[in-house]
N, C-alpha and C positions, 0 to 999 in steps of 0.2 A: 356377152357378159364377161367381165374381168379383163377386157382389153385395156391397155394403156394408150392414152391419146394426148394430143396437145390441144388445148382449148384457148382460142383467141377471144379475150373478154371485150375487145373493142373499146378499151378505156382511153380517155384523152390525156392520161398522165404521160409525162415525158419519158418515164422509165417503165412504160407498159410493155410487157412481152408476154407471149403465150405461157400458159401455166399447165403443168402436168395434171392429168385427171385419169380416173378409172371409171369404166362403164359399169354401173350398178344395176340398171334395169332398162328394158326396152318394151315399149307399150304403144301400140297404135301409131307407129311411125315416129314415135318420140323415144329418145334415150335419156336416161338419168345418169349424170356424171357427178362424181365427187372429186373436187380438185385437191391440190396439195395442202391447202389451208383448211380443209374439212367442210368447205361450202358445197352445196348441191346445186346443180344446174340442169334444167330440162331443155333439151335441144330438139327443136322441131326439124322437120325435113327441109323447111325453107332456110334454116340457119346451119345446115349441115356443112356448109363451106367453112365454118369456124372451127371444125374439128379435123385434126390430122393425126394419122397413125404415128405412134412413137416408135423410134428405132429400138430394137431389143437391148442394145448397149446402154440405153438411157433408163431402162426399167429398173435394173438393180444398181446402177451406178458403176463407175469405173475408177480405178486408182489414178490413172493418167488421162486427163481430159483430151489429150491428142487422139485417143482411141474412141472418142464419142462419135457415134453415127450421126447424131443431130448436132452438127457443128454450128451452133448459134448461141445467142445469149441465154435463151430459155433453157437450152440443154445444159449450159454451164451452171445456171442457178439451180435447176432441178437436181443435177448431180451433187452439188454442194449441200442442198437441202436433205437429200436422202442420206448422205454420209453424216451430216450433222445430227440427224435423228438417231442414227446408229452410233453416235458418239465417236465417229471417225472424223476427226477435225482436220486432218492433213490430206491434201490432194496434190498430185503432181501435174504440172503442165510442162512436159519435157523434164528439164533439170530445174525448173522454177517450182518452188513450193508455195502452195496456197494454204494458209493457216487460218481457220475460223476460230475465234475466241469462244470457248465453251462456257465461260463464266462459272466454272466449277472445277474442282480438283478431280483429275482422272488418273488412274493407275498406269500412266504411260511413261513415267520418267524414273523408274526404279533402277537399281544397280543391274538387275537382270536384263533390263531393256538396253542399258549401255553396252553390256557384253554382247547382246544379240546383234546390235547394229555395228559392232566393231568389225572393220575389214570387210564390209559389204558394199556392193555397188548399188547405184540408184536403180530400182526396179526389182532387185532380188527379194526385198521384203516390203511390206506395206509402207506407204509414205509416212515419213517421220522427220522431225527437225534433226534428230540424231543422224539420219542418213545424209542430210546436207552437210552437217558438221564433219562426218567421217569422210565424205568425198573431198571436202576442203583439205582436210589433213592428208588424205591419200595423194591428191594431186600436188600438194605442196612438196611432199617427199618424192613423188615420181618425176615431176617436171622441173623441180628445183626453182619454182617460181612462187612469188608471194600470192596469197589468196585473200579475197575479201568477201564478206557476206553483207549485202545491203538489205536491211530489214525495213520495210516501208509499210505505211498504212495510216488510217485515221487514228486520232487520239482515242485510246481505249480498245484498240484492236489487238493488243497483246504483244507489241514489239519488245518492250522491256523484258517480259517474261521469257520470250524466245531467245533473247540475247543471253539471259542468265543460264538457260538450258544449254546453249551452245558452249558457254564457258565451262559449265559443269562437265559436259562430255569431253571437251579438249583436255581439261585437267585430269580426267580419269584415264583417257587413252594414252596420254604421254607416259604412263606407267611408272612414274617415280613417286607420286604422292608427297612431294617435297613441301618445304615451308613456303617457297615462293608461290606455288600453286594455291595454297591456302590463303595467302595474302591477297592474291588476285581475286579470289572468290569473296573474301571478306571486304573488298573495296565497295561492292555493290550496296550493302546496307547503309554505308556511310553516305555514298553519293545519293541514294534514294532519299535518305532522311533530310539532306540539305538541298536537294534539287527536285524532289517530287512533291506533289500536292494533290489533294482531292479536287476534281472538277466535276462539272455536271455530267460529263460523258465517261469519266474514268476516275476510280477511287485512288489510283496510284499513277497519276499522269506525270510523265517526264516533262518538266518545265525548262529543260536545257537539252542540248544535243551532245552526244559523246561518241568518240571513235576510240575503241579499245584495240590497240595494236599488240598482239601477243607474239613474243619472240621465241623461236625454237632453234635449238642447235642442229648440227648435222645429223644427229641421231634421233631427231624428232622429240626431244625433251624440252619442256618449257624452261627457259632461262630468265625470263622477265617479261615485262609489259610496259606500255605507256598509254596514258589516257589523255585525249584532247577533248576539251569542253567547248561548246559553242552557245553563245547567246542565252545566258541565264535570264529568266524572266524576273528581274529585280522588282518590277512594279508590284508583284504579288505580295511583297513584304508589307506594303502600305495599304493596299486595297484589294479586295476580292469581290468577284461577282456573287450574286445570291446563290445559296446552296453550295458554295465552294469554301475551301479552307486555305489558310496560309500553309507554309511549308511544314512538313511533318515534324521537324526537329523541335519546333516550339511546343507543340502539344505533348510530344514524348518527354521533353525536359520537365514540363510542369507535372506530368503524371508519374514520371519515374524517379525524380529526385526525392531524397528523404527530407524529413521536416527540418533538420538542422541545416542542410544545404540551402533549402528554400528560404530559411530565415536569414542566412548570411547574404542572400541576394535580394531579400525583401520581395519574394515572389508569392503569388497567391494562386488562384485558379484561372483557367483560360477565359472565363466570362468577365474577368476584371480588366481586360486589356483591349483597347480599341482595335489594335492591329489584328486581333484574333476573332473579333466578333462582327466584322463588317459584312461577312457573308451569311451571318446567322446560322452558322454550322460549325459546331465545335467537336463533333464526334463523327466517326466514320465506321459504318458497319463492316465487320470482318477484320478490324484492326484493333490490336491491344497496344495502346501507346506505352504503357508502363513496361510491358514485356519487350517491346521494340527498343526502348531506351537502354535496357540492360544489354540487348544484342548489339546496339550501336557502341556502347562503351567497351564491350569485349572485342569488337572488331577494331576499334581504335587502338587497343592494347596490342593486338596482333600486328597492326600496321605501324607500330613504334611511336604512337602518340603518347607523350609523357603525361603524367597526372597534372602537372602544372599547365601544360598546353590545353588539356581538356578543361581545366578550370578557367583559364583565360578565355576560351571560346564561350563557356557558359556565362561568364561575366559580360561579354559583349552582347550575347543574345538577350540577357536580362536587361542590359542598358537599352537595347532596341525596343523592348516591350515597354519600359518605363518612359522612353522618349515619345512613344506613340500616345501615351496618356497626357502628355504636356499640351496645355491649351494656351491660346493667345487671346489677349483682349485688345480692343481697338483704342487708339489714342491719337491725339493731334498735337504736332509739335511744329511750330513756325508755319502754320497753315499747311502742313504736310501730313498725310495719313501715315501713321506709324503704328507699331504694336509693341506690347509688353508681354512677358511671360507671366501667366497667372501663378499665384502662390500654390504650390502643390508639392507634396512629399515625393512625387515621382521625379520631379526635376532634380531635387537634391540627391536622390538615390542614383539617378543616371549620371550626374556629375561625379559622384563618389566612385561609381563603377568604372567610368571612363578615366578617372583620376585626373580631371581637369578642373580648373577654377570655374565655379558656377557663374560668376559675373562675366568671365570671358566667353563661356558657352552661351550665356544669354545674349551677349552683344553680337556674337557671330550669327545667331539665329534671327535676330531682329534688325540687323543692319547689313548692308552690302557695300563693300569697299571697291571702288573703281579707280583706275589710274587716269588722271587728266593732266596732260602736259608734264608728265613725269612725277606728279604728286598724287598721293593716295587720298581719295575723297570718299567719305562714308555717306551712304544714302540709306535712310530708314526704309523698312519694308512694312507693307500693310499686313493684315491678318492672313490673307490668302497667300501672299508671297512668303511670309514667315513659315506658314504650314508647309508650303512647297519646299522651302529650304530645309526644313527639318526632315521632310520625307526624303529629299535628295541625300542628306547626310546619312540617314538610316540605310537607304539603298546602297550608298557607297560602302558603308561598313559591312553590310551583309555580302555584297558582291565580292569584296576583297577577302572576307572570311572564306567564301566558297572557293575562290581562286587559290588561296593559301592551302586549303585542305587538299585540293587536287594536286598541287605541287608536292605536298607532304606525302601523299599516296604514291606519286611517281618516284619520289626519292627512295621509297621503300621497295617498290616492285621493279624499278628500272635498273638494268645492268649496263652501265656505260661501256664495259669491255667488249660487249657484243657488237659495238659500232665499228670496231677496228676491222680492216679488210681481211686479215687472216682469220678473224672470228666472225665472219659475215654470217648473219643469221637469216633464216627464212621466217616469214611472219604470216599470220592470219588476222585480218582486220575485221572488226565487228562494228557496224555503224548502227547506232540506236539514236534516232533523231526524232524530234516531235513530228507528229502527223499533220496532215492538212487540216486547217481549222477555219471554220466559218460560223461565227457567232452572230448574235443580234447586234452586238456592238464590238466591232473589230478595230484594234488600234495598231500602233507601230509594231508591237511584238508579233501580232498575227501576220503583218506584212512580211516581216523577216522570216517567220516560220514558213509561210507559203512560198517565199522565194527559195528557201532551202529545198522544199519539196519539188519545186520546178526544176532545180538543178539535178536532183536525183532522178526525176522523170526523164529529163533530157539525157542523163547518163544511161538510163535503161533503154531509151529509144535508140540512142546512138549505138549502144553495144549490141542490142538484140536485132534491130532492123537495119540501120544504116551500114554499119561495118560489114554485116553479113552479106547484104545485097551487093555492096561495092566489091567485096571479095569474090562473090560468085561471078560477077561480070569480068573481073580481072583474071580469074582462073578459067574463063570460058566454060562455066558450068551451065548446063541447061536449066533455065530458071525463069519463072514468071514472076514479075515484080508484084509485091503485095502493097496495097495502099494502107497507110497507117497514119495516125494522128501525131503530128510533130509539133511540140510546144516550143520550137526554136524561136519563133517570132515573138511569143509572149516573153520569153526569157531575155531576148535582146532589148525589148522595150523596158523591161523592169530593171535589168542589171548589166547587160552586155554592151550596149551601144555607148558611145562617148557621153551623150546627154541623156542617159537613162534616168528613170524615176528616182532611183537610190542616189545617183550623183546629184540630181537637183535638190533632193532633200538635204544632202550633206552640204551642198553649197549654201543653201539658205540658212542652215544651222550655224554656219561660220560667221554670218553677219549679225552683229549685236542687235540690230533693229529688224531682223528678219522675223516674219510672222507666218502663220499657217496660210493666211490669205494670199500673201505674196508668193508663197510656195505653190499654191494651187494655180495661180495665174501663170506662172512659168511652165508648170506641167501641162496646163490646158493649151498653152500656145505651142508647145512642141509636140505633144502627143494627142491632141484633141481629135484628130482625124483618124487615129489608129483604131483598128478593131479590138485591140487588146485593152486600151484605156477607155474608161467610161467617165466623162467629166461630170461635175456636179450639175444638177438641173437648173440652178440659179446661182447668182453671185453670193447670195446669203447662205446657200447650202454648203456645208463643210464636208460632205461625204463625196467620195469618188470611188469608182469601181474598177476592177481589173478582171479580165476574162482569163482565169487560170485554166489549166488543163482539166481540173476537177470541177470547174464551174465558176460562175461570176461571184465575186466577193466584194462587198462595199465596205470601205474603211472610213472611220471617223478621224479626220485630220487634226482634231484638237489635241494639243500636247505632243504632236509629232516631233516638233523641233526640240522641245525640252527633253523628251526621252532620248532623242538622238544625240544631243550634246553630251550627256553623261559626264558632266564636270561638276566640281564643287567650287564654291566661292573661296576666295583667298582668305576670308575670315575663318571659315571652317577649317581650312587646311592649316592655318596658323595655330588654331586651338589643338588640332591633332598633333602637330609637331611639338607643341609645348606640353603634351600630356606626359604624366609619369608612368603611364601604362606602356611598358615596353612592347607588349604584343600588339597593341593598337598602332604604335609607331612603326613596328616591323611590317605589318600587312600593308600599310599605306606606302611606306618606302619601297617595299618590294614591287608593288603595283606601279609606282611612278617610275622606277628604274627600267622597266621593260619598255621596249620600243613598240609603241602602239599608236594607232591613229587617234585623232582627237574626237571623232564621232563614233557612236555605236554602230551605225550603218556601215561606216568604212571598215571598222574592225570585223564586223560579221562578214562582209564581202571578202575581205582578205582571208579570213579563216576558211570560207567556202572554196575559194580558189585553191588554197593549199590542200584542202581535203580532196577536191576533184583531181588534182594532180596525183595524189597518192592512189586514188581509186583506179585511175587510168593505167597505172603501172601494175595493177594486180589482175588476176583472173577472177572475175566476179561470179558470185552466186546470189540469186535473188530469192527473197522470201516476202510474199505479199500477204500481209495480215488483213483479215476481213472482220469487220465488226458486225455481228448478226442482228443486233437491235440496239436501240438507244436507252434501254431500261436496265441493262446489265443483269438480265435474267437468263438462266440456263434454259436450253431446249426451246427458245423462242427465236424464230427465223423470220426477219423482215425482208421479203423478196425485193421490194423496191430499193431499200437501203443497200442491199447486197449488189443489185444490178448497177446501181449508181457507182459503187466502189469498183466493180469489175470494169465498168465502162471507162471511167476516167483513168484507170490504171493501165488501159490498153490491153486487157487480158485476152479479148477476142482476137485482136491482131497477133498477140503473142502466140496463141494456139495455132493460128494459121501458119505463121512463119516457122514455128517449131515443128508443125506437122509436115510442111513441105520443104523446110530448110534442112541444113546440115550443121547442127550446133557443134559437132565434134570434128576437128580438122587437125591433121598432122602434115608436116613436110615429109617427103618421101624418105629422107634419111632418118628422121626421127621414128617414123612408122616401121621401117625395116629394122632399125636398131632394136626396137622394143619387141616386135612380133616375129623376128626371124626364126625363133624357135618353133614356130608353127609350120615351117617348111621342112621337108626332108633334107638330109644332108647333101644328097646328090643334086637336087634342084637348087639348093642354096649356093653351091659351088658354081653352078652354071650361070646363075643370075646375080652373082655378087657384085658385078660391075655395072649392072643396070638396076638402079634403085626403084625406078617407076614400074618396070615389069615385075620386079620382085614384090612390090606392094600390091599390084593388081593380082598377081598369082596367089598371094596370101589371102586377099579379100575374096577371090573366087573360091578358093579352097575352103574357107571358113564360113563366109557369109552367103556364098552362092552367086551365080551370074545374074540372076533376075532381081536381086535385092536392089533397093534404092540407094546405093552408094555410088559416088562418082569420083573419078580421078581427074584432077585439073592439070595445070602446067607444072606446078611445083608442090602441090599438096593433094592429099586424098581427103575427101569429105564424107563424113559418116553421120548416121542418126545416133540418138542417145542409146537405143537398144543395141546398135552395132558395137558401140564401145563396151557395153556390158558383155556381149557375147564374146568379143575378142579377149577381154580381160579374163573371163571365166575359162576360155579355152587355153589361154596362155598360162593361167594359174594351174590348170589341170596338167598340162605338159611339164611345166616347171616342177610341179609336185611329183610327177612321175620320175623326172630326172633326179630330183632331190632324193626321192626314195631309193632310186638306183645307186646314187652316190653313197647314201647312208648305208645301203645294203653292202656295198663293196667295202666301205670304210669299217662297218661293223664286222664284216668277214675278216678284213685285214687285222682289225683289232682283236677279234676273237681268236684268229689263227695265231697271232703273235702271243696272245694270252695263253692259248693252248700249248704252244711250243714251250713257253716259259713254265707252264704247269707240268708238262711232260718232263722237261729237264729237271725241274724241281722234284718231281715224283721219283725219277731215277736216282737223284741225289739222296732223297729221303730213303728210298729202298736200300741203296748202298749203305747209307749210314745205319739203317735199321738192322740190316744183316750183320754189319760189323758189330753193332751194339749187342745183337743176340749172341754172336760168337763170343764176344768179350764177356757177356753175362754168363754164358755156359762155362767158359774158361774160369771165370771168377768163382762160379759155383763149385767146379771140380777142385780148384785150388783151395777153396774154403773147406770142401769135404776132406781133402787130404790134411789140411791144417787141423781140422777138428779131430780127424782120426789120430793124427800125431799127438794132438793135445790129450785125447782120451788115453792113448797108450802111455804117454808121459805121466798123466794124472794118475793112471792106475799104478804105474811103478812108484810114483811119489807117494800115493796113498798107502801102498804096501810098506814102503820105507817109513812113512809117517806112523802107521799103525805099530810097526815093529819098534821104531824109536820111541813112540809114545808109551808102548808097553814097558820098554826098558826104563824110560824115565819115570813112569808111574811106580814101577817096582822099586827103582832107586829112591824115589820120593818117599815111598812107604817105608823102606828100610831106614832112610834118613830120619823121617818123622818118628818112626818107632824108636830108633836109637836115641834121638833127641828127647823124646818123651820118657823113655826109660831112664835116661840120664837125669832128666828133670824130676821124675818121680822118685828116683833113688836119692837125689839131693833133698827133695821134699821129705822123703821118709827119714833120711838122716837128720834133717832139721827137726822133724817131729820127734824123732827119738831123743835127740839132744834136749829138745824142749821138755819132753816127757821125763827124761832122766833128771834134768835139773829140777823139774817140778816135783818128781818123786823124792829126789834128794832133799829138796826144800821141805816137802811134806814129812818125809821120814825124819829129817833132823828136827823139825818142829815137834813131831810125835815123840821122837826120842827125848827131846828136851822136856816135853810135858811129862812123859812117862818117868824120865829121870827125876823130874821135880816131884812127881806123885809117889813113885815107889822107892826113892832113895832112902827116906827115913825108915820105911818098913824093912828094906833090904839090909840097911845098916843094923837095925835092931835084930834081924834074923841072924846076920853074920856075927854080931856081938854075942847073941845067945848061943849060936853054934860054937863060937870060939870059947865062950865061957864053959860050954858043955865039954868041949874037947880038953880045955885046960883042966877042968875038974877031973876028966877021965885020964888024960895022958899027962897032964902036967902043963905048966905054963909054956915051956919051950916046945915041947912035942906037940902040944895042942895047937899053938900058932902055926907051926909048920904044916900040920895036917889040914888046918883050915885053908891055908894058902894053896895047897895041892888040890883040894876040892874045888876051889874057885877056878883054878887053871883047867882042871878036867872039864868042868861045866862049860868053860869058855871054848875049849877044843871041840866039845860036843856040838856046841852052837855053830862053830865054824864048819865042822863036817856036814852038819845039816844044811847050811847055806851052800856049801860046795856041791852037795848032792842036788839041791834045788837048781843051782846054776847049771850043773851038768845036764839035768833033765831039760832045762830050757834050751840048752844048746842042741840037744838031740831033737827037740821039737822043731827048732828053727832049721836044723839040717834037713828034716823031712819036708819042710814047706818049699814051694817053687821059689827059685832064685829070682833076682831082679832082672835077669836076662830072659826069663820066660815071657813069651808073647801072650798078652791078654787081649781079648776082643774089646772093642769100644764099649759094647753094652755091659760087659762084665766090669770094666773099670768104672763106668758111670754108676752101675748098681752097687759096686763096692764102696765108692766114695759117697754117693748121694742116695744110698738105699733107704735111708731113714725117712726120705720125703715121700709124699703120696704119688702114685703112678698115674697122674692125670695131666693132660696138656691144656693148661689154661682154662679149665672148665669145659673143654670140648670133648665129648665122648664119641664113641663109635669110630668111624673111619677118620684117619688123620688128614689134615690138609695136604694139598699137592706139594711134594718135596719133603714131607715129614712122615713117610710111610714106615720108616724104621722105628718110629716112636709109637706106632699105633698099638694100643692095648684094648682089652675089653673094658667095658664100662664097669667101674668098681667104685661106686659112690660111697664115700666115707660118711660115717655117722658124725654129726656135729656134736662135739663135747665141749662143754664150758669148763675150761681148764681151771678157772677160779674155784669151781666147786669140787675138784678132785683133791682129795687129801694127800698130803705129802707122804709118800711111801718110804722115803729114805731120809733119815735124819743125819745130817752131817755133824754128828756130835764130836767127831774126831777133829773137825776144823775149829780150832780155837782161836782163829785169827780175826774174828769179829765181822766176817762177811755177811752173816745172817741179818745184820742190821740194815744192810743196803738192799732192800727189796725193790722190785720193779714197780709195783703200784706207787710206792713212796717216791721213787724217782720220777714217774709220770706225773704225779700230782704236783711235784715241785717244778719241773722244767718244761712240761708240755704246754703248747700254746692253745688258746681258745678253749673249746669244750672237749678236746681230745683227752681220753683216759687210757688206762693201761689195758682195758678190755679190747678185744679184737673187733674191728669194724670191716665191713665188706663193701665199701664204697670209696670213691675218689675223695681226696682231701682238697680243700680250698687253700689251706695254709700248711706249711711243713709242721712236723711235730715239735721241732726245736727252732729257736730263733736264729736267723742268719742275716748278716748285714749285706752280704753280696747277693745281688739279684740273680746272678747265674746259679749260685748255690741253691737259692730258693726254688728256681725252675727245675734244677736237676733233682732236688729232693722230691718234688711232686711227681716227676717222671719215674724215679726209682720206686716210689710207692705204688704207682700203677703197674709197673712190671712185676713187683713182688706179689700184688693181688692176683695177677694173671698166672704167675708161677705157682701160687698156692691153689689156683682153681676157683677163687672167689669172684673173679671178674671175667666174663666171657671174652674170647678173642673177637676182634672186629670181623664181621662177615663180608663187608664190601670189598675186601682185598683178597678174599679166598681164591677167586678165579685167577688172580694174577700171581699166585704163589709159585715159587720157583720149582722146577722139576728136577733139580740136582739130586742125584741119587748117591752122592758121596757119603761116607760114614761120618759119625759124630766126631771121631778122633781127627778126621781130616779137617773139619771145621775148627777144632781146637788148635791143630797145627797151623791152619791158615791164620788163625787169630794170633797165636803166640809167635809163629815163625814168619814175621812180616817180610823179612829180607828175602825169603825163599820164594814168595808168591806175590810180588808187587803188582805185576800186570794183571794177574787174575783178580786181585783184590780191587784194582781200579775199575775193572769191568763188572764186578759183582754188584748186585743190588744192595748188598750189606756193607758197601764201602763206607757209608755214613756211620754205621754202628761201629765198625772196626776202628775207624779213625777217632770216633768219639771215645772209645774205650781205651785205646792204647797210645794216643798221641800225648806227648809230654807237654800238656797245656792245661791250664786251669779254666779254660773257656770251652763252652759247647760250640758245635758248628753253627754257622750263621742261620741255616734253615731251621735247625731244632730250636735255637735261641729265639728266633722270631716267632715260632709257633708257641713256645712255652711262656713267653712274656705276657700273653693275653689270658693266662689262667686256664681254667678247666674247659671253657667254651672253645678255645683254640684247638683242643685235641679233637673236637668233633667236626671241624670245618674242612680239613684237608688231610691228605696223607702225610704222616710223620712217623717218627720212631715209635711213639706210643700207640699209634693207630694201625700199625702193620703187624700181621701175625708173625710170631717168633717162636722158635723151638725153645725147649727148656734150657738147652745149652747156651743159646744166644741170650736168654734172659739172665742166666747165671753170669755169663761174660759181661753183660751190661751192668749188673748190680756190682760185681766185684771190680769191674773197670772203673766205675764211678768212685768206689771206695778207695781204689788205688790212686786215681788221678786227682781226687779232691780231698786234700788233708782236712779241710774244715768239717766235712761230713763223714770222715772215715771212721772215727772211733765210736761216736755216739749215735749219729743219725742212722747209719745203715744198721747198726746193732739194734736200735730201737725199732726200726722198720721190720727187722727179722724177729726180734723177741716178741713183739706184740702179737703177731699171728700165731706164734708157737705157744704162747701162754706162759703164765708165771711158773707153772710147776716144773717145766723143763729146766728152769734156771737153778732148781735145787740140786740138780745133778752137777756135781763139780766137774765131771769129765766133759759134759756137753758145754758147760760154761767155759771151761778151759779151751775146748776146741774152737768155739766161736771167737774167743779172744785171740787164739792163735791165727785163725783165718783173718781177722781184722789186722793183725800185725803183719 
């Protein structure tokens, strides 16, 4: 139960081999087996010979089929089946990779997988196409030899996809990710669009062969590439087999173009064109034609296709589609069958797109010109011939478009400088060619494709079997020859012998009257007895067969010669050369100028010979692609189909020769040069002159004496795994040496770095110590300097204080002296004024009294004189009267003298002018009649005005108008009583202002002034007077900024009056603006005050100004008197009115006060 066995089904099929099975049950001498396909079989004891035990290596499968215990076809197929079910699609056969198409996307080709397989040998990791690509790259760099990778298999086996994967890996491992690498990768979508199509077996079948030669520089970086194309299947443009499509580009163009572009080309849908509907298949599962078209356009931009070139290609492709819809109708002319083009919009559109004359195009399609005796003779064509001519024209256009595109791509990715000897490049070639084909109807294209596969099979056989066995014999290696299938004979009959089949077809194609029948006659006569060639069964049979290495294929010879000729009529070529379409002329001229043979077969044979020469110069790697089923379904494995492919590819013989052979070989010199590091130094020195013994010693030391490696005459022969072991061992030793070198170099570098650091550290320490000493020294010096400065400053401070005290004392004395002088002058002036005033008053009184009492005195004197005359007589009486008058006068004089003496005594007892009075006493003496209040502010005085601080003494408000006059100036008879203040106010005051006192700010001055500055000054004076009288409070916002100057009031007076003595102090003082405003000899206010006053009452409330700053009473008096002195226009009346109105009208009745105010204004 559970044993794995081989079951021989005894089938009559050609590809019948034993199948793997598992024992499920055993009953009564019978066993139940379940084979690999899921079928159950009861095996009786009589049929037990059909069952064989399976080797353990075949149960789970192996990565390298050389290691199979069951070395036969059944074992190979079973191994591939097991791995295919596990989605392990890659398997090794030595260094040959077998790839089974999974028909689904697998996560095997990511960037991580590329990194994983980079720098890995075959066998280190599971089989993968990346491993083959990496070994190609590694051996190219190691051996300095060109490499090639031959990818073969049937159509649909996955050759193109594996080619793209190898390109992707090589572009990644080159390490540059340059623009050229991207261009090489982007060439694939373009070539697939124009050269691939959907067939029955493959949805993306390559209908041409290509060899991509990738160029690397000495550093292994991609520098460029070149693409060679072979045998494009041009007949597919005109006709397709059922369930097949035309080339992808047609469907992509129709689905991807926008409406405007299609309208310009008069294009519709794919179902409208004959060339796209012949296979009744216009869509392909898994393909998005619109998306692919966008990818194609972007790839063309990357490969430097201009927009005009893209449009020219689209125009010719559209012309091909329109020409396919052109139909011909039969006609008879001079008893000759001829044809005419039927009226159709497609023909006119095609002529327009080709930019040719429609009549000339019609003539070229319906007539054939031939040269007879040097003259051109035109012969009409029937319907069939005209259609064939049209198809030939279309195929010629498409073939030349494809060739031009390949050349355009090469011009973008090929670097000609790498061809120079000094820039010699290494290369890796990738051959992606059509697989072996055998359809129900095989034509000339299938013959060429199968011939190419015969060449590749011969290259494989020659390289894997023939060369190896010949080399084993030449090197005297112990070897048993292995029989293998050689297709040399078939290849000679088809293409190598002088009169081979291809040569005969070419020869017959060159004869104008040659036909397929005459061609078959010649082939039958020369190769009829060959085992390779199978002649037609009868003279009327047009099919012949060829026994290829993959089986017998029968070919339909019809149209062989026409397809092989690949020429266009002179009429068509004349139309092309007369076209106004530059691109059309360019592609035909470019194709004509190249040196090529006249037949397609000759061209293809020449290309194959060139390709085989390139391959023979390279070290090849082989990838055998296997198609698991014909239905393109995943996880479906057709055993017979796979056995057939393995058999004709010679895989069985390959396993045998790879298992017993030596695929890896080196000359002794090359081997020793590469692996000498595996020998100890002493042994290496002893054997350095004997390369063979050195190689043997290395092999025995690393591989062992019993391993299956051999040393020949000039070379050493190894297995694949031996090469891997040697490379790994060499890599390990080199890695150790590299690590040792790196360690020493790092030590040297670190020691050098350490010495530099230590030297730098010593320098830094020295500099730091010096810096610290210098810093300490600077600190000591700074300390001494500060000490000296303190000592000097102390001395200077003492000197300053002493000097300042002297100066202050001197200033006080000077100010006192000046003030006493000024007060004495003022007193003298006042006395003079008073004397003059008293004199004037006295004289006026005297005059009045004289006028009043003179008549009475005269009467008294007359009466007295009469009385005396009566008593004493006339003479005596007059004399006595005179004496009485004189005596009375003397008495008056004595009384006046006594009064004068009394006054002098009083003045003598009073303090002299030189007595020093305090500031407070002087202010109280002069301004004692004013209220003792600071601008309405009671209690503690503001900062800086402590000397003026008094107790709160709120005065009772008295309406002066209601107080009766207590003194009547009857003695003044000068008429001043008529000029009362109310009368003056009613006459001259502006607005609603009256003589009564008001306690608010004015909007207009009391009197009219023309000068605006005088108006503003009057308003400010009014505010200051109100604050001086205590009717308007001081501003509180500036209280905290009040000055703390503790100088006396007289000092402020001296500062104000004695400007020359304290200029610097006045400039630095916050009262500089006031002082300058009061004492400057100018009729203008300062700019700041003027700007603030011009805006009226509101300006006083916006910002700090003279009227908004707290002021002492002395400053207010200075300000008021200063304005009165400096402004003549407001001196006599305005200030007086401002002062009289708050004091009231009653005070004006006192002539002394009135006289004092007048004197102050004067």
